[in-house]
N, C-alpha and C positions, 0 to 999 in steps of 0.2 A: 161441119160439125159432126157428121157421121165418121169423118176421117179421124177426129180427136177420139170419139168413143171406141173406134177400133184400136187405136194405140193404146187407150187406157185398158181395153179388155186384154190385149196381149201383155201389157205390163203386169196386170194383176195375175195373169196365168203364170208368168215367170216367177212372181213372188211366191206363189204357192209352191212351185217346184224348188226354187232357191230362196228360202225365208230370209236369210241374212240380208239380202238386198233391201229389206223393208226399213233398215236403219238408215238414218240421214247421212249424207256424205259430209266430210270435214271441210270447213271453209278454207279458201286459199289464203295463205299468209301474205301480208303486204310486202311489196318489194321495198328494199332499203332506200332506193331512189325516190319512192313516193312519200317518204316520211322526212319532214323538215322539223328541226328543233331550234327554237330561239331562246337562249339563256340570258334573260334580261338582268340588269343590275337589281341588287336588293331594293325592294320597295315596289317594283313592277313585276306582275305575274309573268312567268315563263309560259310559252306556248309550244304546242305539239300539233302540226298540220299533216293530215294523211290524205292523199289524193288518189284518183284512179279507183273510185269506189262506186257502189250502187246505192240507190235509194234504199234507206232502212238499215244499211250495214252498220253494226255496232262496233266501235273501236274502244279498246281498252288499253291503258298505259300502266306498265309495272316498273318497279325499281330494280328487280333482279329476276333471273330466269325461273325462279321457283315460288316466290311469294303469291299468296292468294289475294293480297290486299292491293288495290289499284291506287296509283297516283291520280288518275283521272280517267273519265270515259266520255264518249260522245256518240250520237247516232246521225248518220248522213240524212239531211233534209230532203224532202220531196223536190225534185227537180235539181239536186246537186250531186256532185261526184266526189266531194271532199268534205272533211270536218275539221274544225280548229277546237282543240282541247286546251283550257287554261289550267295551269298548275301553279300554285302559290309560289313555290321555290324549289327548283331542282338542286341547287347548291351553287356556291360561288366557284367551285372547281370544275374542271371537265369531268365528264362521266358518260354512262351509258343507260339508255332506257330500253324496255322491251315492249313491243306493240303487237296486238292480236286484232284479228277482224272476225266477227260473226255474221254470216250472211244468211238471212231467211231461217229456215229450219235446219240448215247445216250446223254442225257443231263448230266450236271455237277454233280458230286456226292455231298453228304453232306460233311461238313467240319469235318476233323478228327483232334482233338487237340493232340499236341505233345510237352511235356515239354522238356526243355533243361537246361544244367548246365551252371553255370556262367564261365566266362573266368578264367583261372587258375591265382591265385594271389600269390604274394610274401609272404614268410613266415613272420608272424608278430613277432615283437620284444618281449623280455621278460623284464619285469620291472627291473630285476636284472642287465641288460646290460646298464642301463641308470643311470647317476649321474648328479644332477643339483645343481649348486652353485648360490645362490641369493646374489650377492654383494650389498653393500650399494649404494644408489643414487650417480651417478657420475662415477661408475665403471660398465662396461658391465657384465651382467650375462653370465654364461657358461653353455651349455648342453654337456656332454661327453657320447658317445656311444661306446661300445666295442664289440668284437667278431663278427666282420662284414667281408664281402667278398669284394674283389676289385670291384669297380664300383657300389656297393650299394648306393642308393640314400636315405638319411634320411630327413624327413621333420617334422617340429615342428609346432603344432597348439595350440591355446589358449583354444579351446572347443572341445567336441566330434563331433561336426556337422558343425561348421563355415569352410568355404573354404579357409579362409585367412591363408597364411603360414607366420609365424613369424621368422623362420629361416630354413635353408637348407644347406646340405653339401653332397658331393660324396666322397666315400672312395677312396683315391688315390692309384696308383700302388705300391704294396709292403707293404701296410698298412692293418691293421684290425680294425681301430677305426676311429672316427672323433670327432672333438671339435666344436661346434657351439656357436658363440657369438651372444648375443641378447642385445640390448641397455638396456632394463628394462622390466622384467617380472612382476614387481610389488613389492611394499614394504611389502605387507602382504603375508602370506602363500596361496598356492594355488596348482593348478595342470596343468600340460602340457600334450599334447597328441602327440605321435610320431608314425610315419609310416615308412616302408622300401619298396623300390622298387628295385627288382633284375632283371636285364636284361630286356627282354620284358614283363615279367609278370606285371600284374596290381598291383597297390598300395596295400599294405597290409592294414589290418584293424587297427584302431588306438589302441594304448596301452597308458593307463594313468600312470603318474609319478607324485607324489606329491612333493612339495618342501617347505622348511621352510621360514618363514618370515625373512626379513633383520633384523639385530641387530638395535634395536630401542632405541632412547633417553628415558631416564626415564620421566615418565609423571609428570606434575605439581601436586601440591596438592591445593585444592580449597581455603585454607586459604591464599595462596600466590597470589591469584587473587581478586582485588577490582574493581568493576564495578560501575560507577556513571552515572546515566541516567538523564541528565539535560533537562530542558524544551526546546522546539523548539527555535532555535536561537543560542544556545551554544553547541558546540560539546561535545559528550559524551566521557568519558575516561575509559580506562581499564588498571589498574596499575598491573604489574607482578613483584613480588619480588623473591629474591633468585635464580637469574640466573647468568650466567657467560658471561664475555665479548666474544662476537663472536656468542653467542646463537642466533638463528633465532626464533623470536616469531610470531606466526600466530593466528589470531582471525577469526573464522567462524561464520556464522549466523546460520547454523544447523550442526547436526552431520554427514551430507553427502555431503554438498556443496563442490565442488573442488576448488572454488574461495575463497580466503581469503577476509574479509572485511577491515582488517588491518594487516600490517606486519612491523616488526622493527627488526634490528639487535642490540643486546644489547652491550653497551659500559660501563655499570656499573652492580652493583648487583640488581638494580631496574629500571624498564623502564615503561614509561606511553605512551600508544597508544591511538590515538583518532579516533572517528567515528563520521561523521557529525550528524547522527541521528540513534540510535538503534530502535527507535519506541516509541510511547506514552505509550503503555502498558507494563506491567511487562513481562519478558521473560528470555531467556537464551542465553549466548554466549558460544562458544566452543574454548578452547585455547590449542595450541600445542607448543611444544619446539623441534628445531632440533639442535643438538650439534655435531660439527665436521663432521666426515664422517658417523655418525650413521644416521639411518633413523628417519623420523619425528616421534614424540612420539604419543601415542593415545590421542584422544581429551578428555579434561576435561571440563565438563559442569559447568558454573557459573550462578547462577540466579542473576537477577537484578530487582529492583523495578520499578513500573510505574512512569511516570512523574507526578508531583503534578498537581491535577485537581482543577479547580474553583468549587464553590458551588452556587446554586441558593437559596436565601432566600424564603423558600416555602410559608410561611404564610404572606407575605407582597406584594402581587401583586394585583393590582386593574385594571380592564379592563372596559373601557367605550366604548360601541359600539354605536356611533352616526349615524344619519340619515342625509345624504347630505353633511356632513363634516367628516374630518379625525377622525379615532378612535384613542384612546389613551391607552397606556399601562404604568402604573406607578408601580415601584418596589422600596420599602423602604429598609433601611438597607444595601446599597451598599458601597463599597470602592470608593473613589473619582474618580479613573481612570478606573473603571470597563467598559467593553464594553458589551453591551446588544444586542442580536440578537433574532429576531421574525421569527419563521418558520411556514409555513402552515401545515406541517405534520412531522412526525418523520424520514422521510428518505431524503427528498430534501436537496440538498446542497446549494441552493440559498435562503437567508433570504428574507422575506417579508420587513423587516425593520431593521436598525441598529441604535443604539443610544449609548451615553456614559452617565455615571453617573453624571459627571460635564460637563457643556457646554465647559468651558475653559480646555483644556488638558494640559496647562502649569501650574506648581506649583509656589508657591512663589519664589522670587529670591534667598532666603536663601538656597533652595535645588538645585541650578544651580551649575555648575562647573565655578568658578569665578577666574579671573586673580588675582594676588596678589595685584594689585592696584584697584581692583573693590570692591564695597560694596553695600549693599541694603539701600535705602533711605526710602523705605516703603515695604509693602508686594510685590507689583508689580513694585517698582522703582529701578533702577540700575544705579549707578554712577561709571564711570571709570575716575580716575586721571592718565591719561596715560603719561608715560615717553618717548614713542616712538610710531610709527606706528605698526599695527598688533597685539596689545595686546587684547587677545580674551576671551570672557565669552561665555559659551553656555549651551544648554540643549537638551538632545535627548528624544523626545516623542514617546513612543511605538504606533504604528498606524497599520491599516489594508492595505493590498494591494488592488489595483484597487478600491479605494474609493475616493470621493471627499472631499477635505478639504479647509478651509479658514484660512487666517492669516492676523493679524494687529497688529500695535505697533505705539506709539508716539515716534519719534526719533529727540530728541533735540541735537543741535550742530553738525548735519550732520556726525554722526558716520555711519559706515557701517553696513548694516543689510543683512545677508545672510540666506536663507532658502533652505535646501537640503533634498533630500531623500537618506536614508541608507538602505543597506540590513541587513540581521540578523548578519553579522559579522562586521557591522558598516563601510562597505565600500561605499564610495559615489556612488550612481546610477546617480543622476542628480541635477542640480541647479534649483530651482524654483523661486527664487527671490534674486537679488543682487543690492542694492540701498543705496544711502545716502539721499534720500528725507525725508521730515519732517514726514509725516503720511503714510508710505507705506501700501498697502494691496495686497493680492494675493489670487487667488482661483486656484486650480490645482487638478489633479488626480494622486494618487500615483501608482507607477508601481506595476505589480503583485508580484514582489520579494521584495517590499519595507517592512521594519519592523519597521523603525523609520523616524521621521522628526526631522532634527537638525535645531534649531534656533541659530544663532551666531550674537553677537554684538561685533564689532572690531573697534579699534581706527584707524584713518587715519593719525594721526600725534601725536606729544606730545600735551597735553592739556586735558580739562575736557569734558567729554561726558555723556549725560544722555538718558536713554530709559525708557519708562514706559508703563503699560497697554498692555503688549504683550499678544496675545490670538491666539491659535491654536484650531479650532472647526471642527467638522464633518459636511460636508454639502457644497453646492456649493455657498453659499452667506456669505458675512461678516455681522455679526449682532452685537448688542451692547456689549461692554465689560462686563465681569463678572469675579470676583475673584473665584479662586477654593478654596474649603474648605481646611484649613491648616490641617497638620497632628497633631493630639492631642493624646498624649500617655504618660504614665508614664514611661514605659520602653523604653529606646532609642535604645535597641539592637534588631535587626531583627531576625528572626528564623535563626538557624545555617546554613541552606542550602543557605542562602543569604549573608553569610559572605564574606568579601573581599578575603580571601585566607584560604583554608583548606590543612593541610599536607596531603600527600599521605596515611599516615599510620592512618588517622582518618576515622571513620565511623559514619555517621548521623544516630542516633537511633530514634530521634523524633525531632520536631521543635526546642525544647530547651534542647536537650541532645546529647552529642557526646561522642564517645569512641576513645581513642588514644591507638593504640598498637605500642608502641615506641621501636625502635631498637637501639636508642641511646639518649642522652640527648638533650634537646632544640629543639624539634621537634613541632614547634608553629603553631597555627592556629589563625587568628585575623580578626577584623572587625573594619573599621574606620567610625565614624558617626560624623555628623556636631555637633559642640559645641560652646558655647559662652566663650570669654576670661574672665579671673579673676572671675570665677563662681565656687561655691561650689557644688561638686557632690558627690554621694555615689554609692557604687556597692555592689552586693552580688552574691554568686554562691555556690552550693554544689559540692565540687570536692575533689579529693585526689592527685591533681597535683599542678600546680603553676599559679598564675595570674600576668600579667604585664600590667600596664596602663600608657599611656603617652600622653602628649599634642603635637599636630602636627600642624605646620603652613600651610597656604594655599598653599605654594610651596611644601608641603610634607616633610619638615625637622622635626626632632624630637627636641621639645623645651625643654622638660623636662620629666623624667620618675618618676611618682609619686608613683606608686605601682610596686616594682620590685621583679619578681620571688617569690611572696608571697604565703604561704599556707593558708592565712587568708580566711575566708569564707564571710567576709564583711569588709567595710572600707570606708573612705572618703577622699577627696582631693580638692585642689582648682587649676583650670586651670591657665596656663601661660597668660600673658597680651596679646600676639599676636595669641592665640589659634583659630584655625579654625575647628580643628577636634580633637576627642579623639580616640586614638587607644586602643582597648580592646583586649588583647591576652591571650590565654591559652596555657600552655606549660608544660615541665617536667624536672625534674632534673637528671633522669636516665632511663635505659630501663625499659620496663614493660607495664602493662596495666593501664590506667587512664581514669576516667569518669568525665565529667563536665555536671552538670544538673542546669537548670533554672538560667542561667546568667542574671543579670539585671543591667542597669546603669540609674540613675535618678537624677534630680536636687534636691539638698538639702543635708544636712549633715547627715541624718539618713536613713539607708536602711529600707525599708518598705516591706511588703508581696509582693511575686513574682507575676507579671502579664505579660503576653505576649505582645509584642508590639501591640498596638491598632491603628486602623485608624478611623477618623470620619465616621460615617455612613450617607450617603446622599440618597436623592430620586432621582432615575433615571427615566427619562421620554422619551417614544418613541412615535413618532407619525406614525400611519399606515393608508395609504389612505383609505383602506376599508378591514376589515376582513370578511365582509359578512353580509347580512341582517338577515339571520336565525341564531339561536343559533348554537354553535360549539365549536371547541377547537383549540387553538394555542399551539406552543411548543416554550419555552424560554430558552435561555442558557446565562451564564455569563462567561466572560473571564477576570480574574484579571491579573494585570501585573505579569510576571514571571510564570504564570500558564497556563495550558491548557484550552481549552474551556470546560465548564462543560457538563455534561450529560443533555439531553433536558428534561425539566420538562413540562408536559402537564397541561394546564390550560383551564378550561371551561369558556365560555363567554355566556352571554345572547343575545337573538335576539335583533335587534334594536326595540325600542318601537313602537308598532303598534296603530294606531288610533282605538277608539272604534267604532264597527260596528253601522250603523244607526238603529234606530228604525223603523220598517216597517210602523208604524202609521204616522211617519214624512214625509212619501213619498206619493205624490199625482200624479196620471198620468190622463191626459185628452187626450182621443183619438178622436180627431175632425175629422170631414168629410173631404174628399179630398178637397184640395183648402184652408184649414186652417191648420197652423202648430199645431202639437201635442205639449204638454207641460208636463214637469216633474217638480214638486215643492218639495222642500226639506226645512223643517223647523228645528228649534232647533240647528242652527249652530253658529259658531264664525267666526268673520272677519279673512280672510285668508284661511279659510277651502276650499279644492279643492274637488269638486264633479265629479265623473266620471260615465258614463253609458255604460254598455256593453249589447250586444245582447244575449251572452250566458255565462254560468258559467266559461268557460275556456279560451274564446278567448282573445288575447292580444290586438285585435283592439278596440279602444274607439269609441263608437257611438256618444258621445257628452260630453262635460266637462264645468265646470264653476267654478269660484273663488268667494267666498262670499266677497263682498265689505266692506270697512271700515264702522263701525257702524252698519252693518247689521247682521241679524241672519237667513235669509232665502235666498234662490236662486231659480230662475225659469229658466229652461233650454228649449229652443225651438227646436224641431226636425221636419223636414220637414214632414215625415210621418212614424208612427210606423207600420202602416198596418191596413186593413180594419177589419180583424178578431181579436178576443181577442188574448192575448199573454203575454209574460213575459219579463221583463228587469232585469238587475242586476246593482245594484248601490253601489258605495263605497265612502267613505270620507277619505281624507288625512288631519290630522291636522298638524299645523306648528311644525316642528322638530320631527315628527313621521312618520312612513311608512304607506302605504296605508292600509286601513281596509279591512277585508274580505267582500266578495260580499253579498249583501242582495237582494233576489229576490222579485219583486213586479209585481203582475199580473194586467193587464189592460183589459178593456171590449172592446168589438167590437165597431166599430163606429156605 
């Protein structure tokens, strides 16, 4: 005992000399070899056992080297040298824990890392145990797995990492296999991923198994697909040939879209699908076929042309940049119903101004759709000798949406006048006028979806009715009547794309050339044009097929066939006495390929050299409130009937005319003493000139101004005080019809 007291006295003495030794020592960290981790399957707590310890040692387990939160803790019991710590779950995968020991009053030891294994996993499947049957759409697909144990759970996944299970099954008692039904794994070939879970072991790793595509319908060939891209307002068409009844045809916008833009079930060997609009530009559609229980075929790309675009006559534009009044843009050589748009730049969607080539958008009466009892009495006179009420004549004017229009007509004999707006499919949107008054007028704004204004003249009973000088014009006020320039052309036939009907087997090669790939005889395309009765006409065309020409009544009946399935390249005929139209048709006598080039129909008995249908060229005039005082550019487009708006053409314009700057010698400044107004006199002027005086070169504030009176050539401006010291003023002149001149500086002396 004395020995221990001596040792204690020595220790206390040392502590007084070296005080830092009074702190407790750090506990010794456990060796890795003394730590054992058991990572049990989910459902059984995991354990950490640490040995080679002393009674009372405190063991703590951490998830990482820095956290202060423990996974578990334990104290070595009396008479023991080890401790077992229970942890609910370390995790299914392998990992690392960190263990410390705290002995007695010593501080906690450093952390000792200890790795542990993953929980035991089920044995993974072998790909040879798996068979996949990819049935056609409508029949579930089957995944079969063999050589299993009772209770094994099989799970099927679409990818090696996605957690979504698309199919699962458990091996039943007495069985060694499962068959899993999946609604659809996909029409194309691919890969599935399968796992096994045995007993309480964790799910095995995924095993991949590839499968074949469903049996697919044979793909179409491009030659059996014909795409026609009509201008806005007419649905585009996709014709598919050589199909079977019951085939499902689908048209897609891209090679990847899952949603078809058109679908149809075939009832014959050739089907036509419609799409409201494919787009203005050239492009491609993708077409598939699905036959019976077979999968959808691969997509076949088919190119189509862009819609026809209008053109701007580049060298026929004149811009006048006025001062104080509206500026004007004049364009020569336009078609009579062309629409002109003026834009401030190349990107804005809102025009600065809109105009039309002709003020009157209605053509001569001969171009209207007339009732059988109606006739023209003059270019703009229409007479109806009605046998009953409701006998209608009308004309549809192509117009713009959300624009102001004005209408007028002289209505003799109290017939009915109706004005309506129509959409692109010519469905009525709204009525703008319905009246029987003698001289009706109307101003209105078209709806955003409006594509036409229809003007209708109708009888109210049996009797004679007359209408004259009908006019539809762009703008919000009715102005004086003007006739529209008439169509003046030698060739009465329009471009092929504008014909009344084209057979599905025809392809338009150019404005006046078409090709017919005929699958049988008499596959005809035709156009009807207005004609005069009892008149001699001639025709010509270069072709290897047949031409048929007939006289047609105003009611649409065939009066006579003058040229019947003829192989002639030219000829002449006289129309019937009641002719309202001539029908010009091209056809064939057998299957094969036929071309028709440069068809022409003209008045007279001798066919002349081919010319395309021409329209009179007119000058279009657009008023713009102000394009700007300085020089700049505007962008002009033209939209011809049946065509897209043209590309924007940039056109430079000059600055508004500026007044010539004053001569400094013409300016005299008198800086009078305080009490007498100062004066500025300017000479060499013209009556109406406006003089302005500024304090500085840049200020917008006018110090004083004066207008030269009638018969005068000078003006004197009185200013209360310029100032006692010398200085400078800046003077401008604005001549009539011109913009203000540049500022001229004039120095004045001190008082």
